[in-house]
N, C-alpha and C positions, 0 to 999 in steps of 0.2 A: 503492499498498498502505500508505497515510497513515493513514486511515479505521479505527474500530473494525470494522465491520462486515469491510472485507477482511481485515485483519488475525486476526480471530478465524476468519473462512473460509479464511485459509491456514493457520491452527493448526490447525484439523480436520482439513484435505485432508494436510498435513505427518504427524499423528497417523496417521490409515488407511492411508496410503502405507506406512507405516515399519511398523505392526502387521502391515497385509494381506501384503505385500513377504515381511518376517520370517516369518510363516508361511505363507506360497506355497513358497518357497526351503527351508524345513525339511520341508514334508511332501511336495513334490517328491523331495528330497535322499533322505529316510526309505522315499521309494516305490519310487526308482530300485536304492536297497540292497536293499530287501526282494525285486526282480523280481529282480537279479542274483543275490541267493543263494538263491533258488529256482531259477534255471534253473541255477545251476552244480551246485546238488543232482543237478537231473532228469537233465543232463550227465556226473555223476559216473557216477551208476547205468548211462547207455550205452553209455560208454565202458569200463566193465567187463565189461558183457554184449559188447563187440566183443571186448575182450582176450579173454573166454573161447572165441569162437568161431574166432578165427584164431590160436590158440597150437597146434592139430595142424600147421597150415602152416609153422609157423615152426619147426616139430621133423623137417620132413622129411615133410609130406606125410601122409594119412592112409595110415595102417599102417607111417611111417618109424618107422624106431627112435629110442628118447627120446636124445635129446640131438643130432639131425641139422638140419641149416640147408635153406633152400630149396633151395639151390645143391646138395644132394645126393644121389643116385638113391638109390632103396629096393634092395635086397640083390638082387641078378642082374640088376639092369637095366641098360643102356648109359647111359654115365655123362654127364649133360645132359639128356638127353629130360625123364626126371622132374621135375626142376629147370623145367623151363622149363612143365612142365603142371602142376605146384604153383602156381608164379606166376600162373598165368592166372587157376588155379581161385582164388587167392586173392585177385586181383583182382577177379573176379564177386562173390566171397562179401561184399570191401569195397561195391560196390554194390548188391545185396540188401540190406545192412544198412542203409546210405545210407537208402534208400530206406523200410527199416521203422521206420527213427529221424525219420526226417523231418530228418535236420543232416547235414552233412560230415562222412564221415569218413576218415582218415586213419591209414596203419599205418607205421612207420619202425623199421627194427634199431636193434641198439643201438649201429651206427655212423653214424647219423644218416641211411641211404639210404633216401629212400621209395620204399617196398615196392608202397602201393597208395592211392589216394587217388580220392573217388566222385566228385571235379567236377572233375579235371585229371588229365593225360597225367602219371603219375609217373615216365616216363622224362625228361621236360620239367624237372622242377622240382627245384630248389636240394637240398643236403644239408639239415636241418634239425638236424642236432644245437645250431648253438647259439641254438635258438629256447627262450626261457624255460620255457614250460609243459613243452618237451622235457625240457632240463636238471634242472629239479624233480622229473618222475615217475620219471628215470633215477638220481637220488641220494635222493630223500625219501620216494617211494610215490605222489605225486600231484602235479599242478601245474595252474595255470590261469595264462591272460593273458590281458588283453584290448586291442584292437590292429586296424589295418586292415590286411587282409589282400594281402599282392604280388600273388599271384594271382589274387584275387576283383574285388581293390580297392573292399570293405566294412568297415567295423569289424565286429570279430568276436568273442564270445566262446569261448575257447579250455578243453579240458579236458583233461587228458592221464593215462595210468594206465599199470603197467609189466604187459608180458605176459610170464607166467612169474612166477618165482620173484622178489620184489620185490629180494632181495638183489643176484641174477645175472640181470636180467630179460631174457629175447631180445630184445624191443624194445619199442615203447612204441604204445598204442593211444590215437587222438587222436580228439575228436569236437568240430567248431564249429559255432555255431547266431550267424544273423546279428542283430547288436541294431538292424536297422533297425524291427522291427515296436515293440520296445522304447522306440527313439526316438519314435516316431510314436506309441505312448501316452502316454510322458509329455508327447511338445509337446501333444496335446490336454489333459492334465491341466493343465498350465501354462496352457492359454487361459482354461479353465477357472478357473482361481484369479484369472485377467487381468479376465476379464471380471464376476466377484465382487470384486472390486477396485474396476474402476472404477464399478459401479454403486452401492457401498458408498459411495464418493469422493463421486460426484453428488448421492446422500440427504445427505450429512452436510456439503457445502457447501451444501447447501438451507437446512437446517437452520437451520447456525450464520451466514446472513444473515440469516434470518428473526429468531433470538434476539437478535444484534447491531443492527439495526435497532431491533428493540424497546428495547435496551438504550440506545442514541447517543444515540435523540432527546432523553431529559429530560438526557444528557450535551451534547449539541450548546447545547441551552439553557442550561445552566449556561458552557460556552463564550463564547456571546453576551454574558453578561451580566458576565463577565472580563472580556472585551474592552472592554466599555461601561463598566467600573471603570477598567479601563487609560487610559481617553482621558478619564475627569475626569465620566463620567456618575454619578451614585449619586443617582439618582432611580425607576429602577427598581426594581421587585419580582420574584421569581421566586415562582410560585405549584404546587406538583408536589406528586403524592400519591402517587406510584408508579413504581420501587422506592422500599421505606422510606428504604435509607441513601442514593440521591440526594436523596431530598425531604427528610431532615436535612441535609445538604452546602449544597441552597440554602436553609434557612432560616438556617444559620450565614453565609452568604456574603451574605444582605441584613443581618443584622447589624452584618456586617464591614461593609458598606457603609455604613452606618450612624454605627458609631463612625469609620469616615474621617472620612467627610463632617463630622463635629466637628472630629478632629484637624486635618482640612486647613483648616479654617475658624482653629481656634487657631492654626497654623503660621504661614499666614500676616499676621494678625493681630502675631506674635511679629517676622517677616520685615519688616513694613512698621516697626514701632517699632526692629527694631536698624539698617534704612537710614535712617533719621532720626536715631537717636544717632550710627549714622558720619557721614552728612554733616556733623552739628554739630561734630562732635570738632574740638579742636584741634592734635590730631596725627594724622599722615597714617597709614593704614593700606592697607597691598599685601597680597594675597593671588597668591602666585603656583603655577601648576603643577609638574610635576617637569621641566617644561625650562626652566623662570623665564619663563616668559611670563605678564602679569598677568591675572587674571582679575577682580577686583574692586580698584575703589578707593574713595576717597573725596576728597570736595572741599579736606583741606585735602594729602591726598598730591600730588594733581595741582596743586595751587600751589607745593608747596616743590619739587618736582623737577622740573615742566614740563609742558607739554602731550604731549612725547612719550610719556607714561607710558598715555596714554589711546588713542594710535597703535594700530590695531590691527597684529600680527604683530609688535611691537617689544619685545625682550624684556627684564627687568629692567637684566642687567647692560649690555646698550646704551644706557638711561637713564641709570645711573651704572654708566661705564665704568671706576671703579681696579679696580685689583687685587686690593686687599681685601676688594671687598663679594665678587667672582666666588669668591673661595677663602672669604668665609663663608657667601655662598649655598651651595656645593658641601658645606660642611660640614653647612650646617642640612638642606642635603633628605638628609642622611646618618643624623638623626637629632638632631644636636646643638645645644643652643641657643646664639648667636652674637651679639657686638655689635658694632657699628664705628662710629668719630666719625669723621667727614671733613669737608673743605671743598669745597661743590660751589656754584660759584658764588660769588657774595656769602654764602652761607648756610653755618652751622657745623652738620652735621644729624648726628643720632645714630643711627644705624638696629640695632633689637633685633630679631632673628630666631628665631623659633622652630619648629620643624619641625610639621605639622597635617597630618593624612590626607589623601595623595595630594598635599603640595606642601610651603609655607612662608607662616607671618605674618608680615608685619615690619610694625614700628612705627616709624613717621618723626617722631620728634623736632626742633625748632629747637633749638637751642645757641646760635643769636648773641645774643639779648638776655644769656642767661646769662653768656656770655663777655665782652660788651660791662662788665657791672656786673663783673666779676672783672677784670677788666684796670683797670677805674677802682679798685675797693677796692686794689689793688696798687701803681697808682701814687700813690694818697694813701696809702696807709700809708708808701712809699718817700719819698714828697717830705717828708711830717708828719717822718717819722723823721730824714732830712736838717737840715729844719730848725729841729728843738727840739736836735740834738747842740750848736750854735754857742752857744745862750743859757742852754743848760744846763752848760755848761762856764766861761760869765763868774758865773753866779752861784755857782757852787761857788766860783772864786776868790774875789770878792766874802765871803762868807762865811767863806772860811779868814781874809780880809783882815781884816776884821772883830772876828772871836775873837780876834787877836795885837795889837789898836790900841785897839778899843771898852773899856768900862769890864766888867771880869769878870761883878761883879753884876748889872749891869743888862742887859747884853748877852747872857748865857748863855743863857737860855730863848727867847729870839728865834733865837739862834743854831742851836740844837739843835734848834728846830722848823724852822727853813730848809735845814738839812741833810738832815733826813727826808725833808720835801717832793722835795728833789732826787734823795735816792739812791731814792723811789718813782719817780719821772720817770725815771730813770737806765734802772731795770729793766726799766720799761713800754716805754720807746725798745729797749734790746736785744731786749726780746719780739716788741716788733711787727718789729722788724729779722726777725728768726730766723724769724719766721712768712711774713716775705715770701720771704727766701732760700728756703727750702722749698717755697714754691710758685711758684717762676716756674719757666721753662721750661727753664734748665740752673744748678741750684745746685753750688754747688763742693763736692762730698762725696770724702772720703777713705775709700774703703774698702778694710777690712783684714780678716785675721782675728779676729775679737773673741770673748772666753772671759765668758760673763752673770755667771759665778759671783764672777770676780773684780771687776767694776762691781758687779754686786748687796752683796759684801761692804764695799767703799770707801764706797758710797752709805751705807751702814747706819753704819758707821765718823762718815761727815764730819755724821751725822744724830744721831749719840749725844748730845752736850751739849743740843740742845734736849729730845730723848724722856727726855733724867733730869732737865731742871727741871721736865716735867708727869709726873714720875712712872710712864709712857708703858712698858709693857716691847715691845723691839721682839724677834720671834723669827724665825730665818734658817733657811731648810733648802735645801740647794743641795748635792744632788750631785757629789762631785769627780769625775765622769766626764761630766757634761755635755759634749756636742759643741759645738763652737764655731759661730756665727754670723759671715756676712760682711755688716760695716755700716762705720760711722764711729763710732769709739768716744766723740768728743765727745759727739754728737750721742745716742749711746745713753748715757752719764753722764747728759745733761739730762732722759733720757726715764723712766729709774729715779730721779733725784732727783727730776723733778716729781711722780711718783707718790707715793714714800714722804713729801716735803712736804706732800701734799692729804691723806694718809691721818693723818697727826702734826696737822695743822691742826684739823683733823674728830673726833680721837680726846679724849673728856675724860679728866682724869689720870686717875692708876689703871688707864685701859686696857690694848688687847694692840693691838700692828702684827704683823702677820707676812706674810715676803715669803718665795715658793718659787719653786723652778724646775725644769722635768721634761723629758723628752723623749718629745713626743707625736707619733707616728708619722713625717714628716720634718721635724718644725717641733719647736722651743723656746719651750717655755711656761712663763711667769712671771706668779705670781699676788701682789697686793698687796692685803692683807685688814685690818680695821679693826674695832673694838667699838665705832664710833661711832653718833650719832643715827641714819644712814642718808640718802639721800635719797628723798623723794615719788617716788609712781610718774610724776606728771605731770609733775616734772624730768627723768627719769632719759633719756628720745632728746635729752633738749637739753643733757647735761652737757660733748660736745665742740663746741660752738660757740664761735665767739672772742666774748670777752667776756662770756660767761652766767657769771653769780654764784648756782651752788643751795645747798641745804640753807637756805632762809630769808636767802639774803644775807649770811651770815654771812660774816668773815674781811675782810682788806684784800686780798687777791690783785687780781692786776689782770684775772680772767676770763680769761687767756691759754694758761696751763699745760697744760690740757688736750687744748686745741683746736692747740698743739705738738707734745703727746704723741703725738696722731692724726696730725700730716701726718710726724712722724718715722716712725710705724710704716710707713705708707703706703711712703714715700718705699724703706723696706727690704724691702718686699713681702710686709707681714704686716697680720695684725688684728690690732682693740684692740675690746674690748667694757666694758661695767659692769652690774654685778647688783648689787641694793641691797634691804633690806627695813627701814622706818622702824622704828628703836628698836632693830634688831639688826645694826647695820654696814652696809659697803660691800665689794664685792670688784671690783677693776679689774684686768681680767686682758688679755695681749698675745700673739702668737706672732709667732716669726722663723725664717724655711726654716733648718733646719740644713744646716751647710756640709758641702757635697760637694767631697771632695777632686779630684772630675775638674774643678769648675769652676773659672773663671778669672775670670770678669766677675760685678761685682756685680746682684743681681734685676733684674728687670725696674720701673720705676717705672711706677705706673699714674696715670692723670689724676687731678690734684689735684681735691679737692670740699668 
């Protein structure tokens, strides 16, 4: 039943069967009702004639006094003799009436006793008072029923009418007619309908098969063309003229094949370019399905993660069995972007995982050279700071000695310059030491509840003399209900102080510096703005680099203040950013997590960068 012709033939056959079957059932039922109604009317008239004919016998026989019964003798006759003669006459009359009407005739008295029956011995028949047609005739003046006769064994139609006054009937006259001839007639009618249905069904199936074959041939050609396209053959073309709708589909399929051929060629070229690009990438790329099985890798990924990555049936969590990788991959397959830094053999790797359709894309980056350089740089800064600290102390002592013993007029300018350089080296050493401490794996931090409002006001007060000398107005906007943050108070004071010092340093006389603090979502936001000359757009991304001196290299700073600010914010779990427009000032802002009363531990420290 998969072909169009078979389905069309089946549809027509079902339609014919349902329609003609329903029509046959309805017409047969209507014919049966009509036949039964006509027969019932006929038997009603015959039963009335029988009731009129037998009425004298139920009144006591011919010449009997009104109101007599078949068992009563006529006046002056011996008791019982006339009754038997009347009963015999009644039964003879019943037989004659049955022969006349061509049906079974039964006479029943008011008590249900059968007095006469044309087809059976009345003396052997049971009481008929419980027959439905008898009860109906005695109570309502007419009754009918259809059932199988217990005496004749045939399905019969019974019609009964009362004898005498319907209000006080003397008995019931019943006429019965066998329905065998009606059933035979209805059976012939059903056979006629069945034959017509079968003939119509055969014709419909034959016509539908022919029409379906005519329609299915071009559709089969369309199907063959579509299968060829699915297998990659775009060279064959269809030339169909009819039916018009199918021909239009064939023309559209030809156009689709041409476009698909061009698209496939372009996609193949792009695929080759992408494959070449992936193979040349320095970072590894791994695509896994939803079960964690790698379905695509590049040379860098195989080099960094090992040859097991390309082994069939080996999942990503087997190649990199660390628990954090498994948790991150599960979260990524659930729709979140994840990042994991781990030690894999001798390599330090960063795995950046992003969800894609039906899996995840994993970018594998080798951080080993970066970590090596970071280690070398931290060691250098720490060693440099340690080695410089002692000479600086000696220089300072010598300068103080010279200041006390040398001729004041000649030695003072030199000593002043010497002291200034010593102070500058001291600041540089202190800041290098602080930066190295912040970047170390275990910096010694003392976290406690801190109120940034108090730290901001204290910092503004400490820089008030500097602002007054330059004629700079400092505006403070800190609400009294600012929530506390969890942090190291010394580092937070250095953070705010560095930002204020940076703003005052690059703001001209008569300018303005403003510092504000607000609660934003679950963080505390602090903004430091100035009206200085601003930062060029090319320098803005580098302002937090170590030893970078922006704004044209102006100032005498070490280039480490903003780098220290960045690392202070990072160890507190916040963010720091810079915004500037040349000629219209700069704004530095940072966020720190607002203190949650239920949190007792400091925020997680992200990796230094």
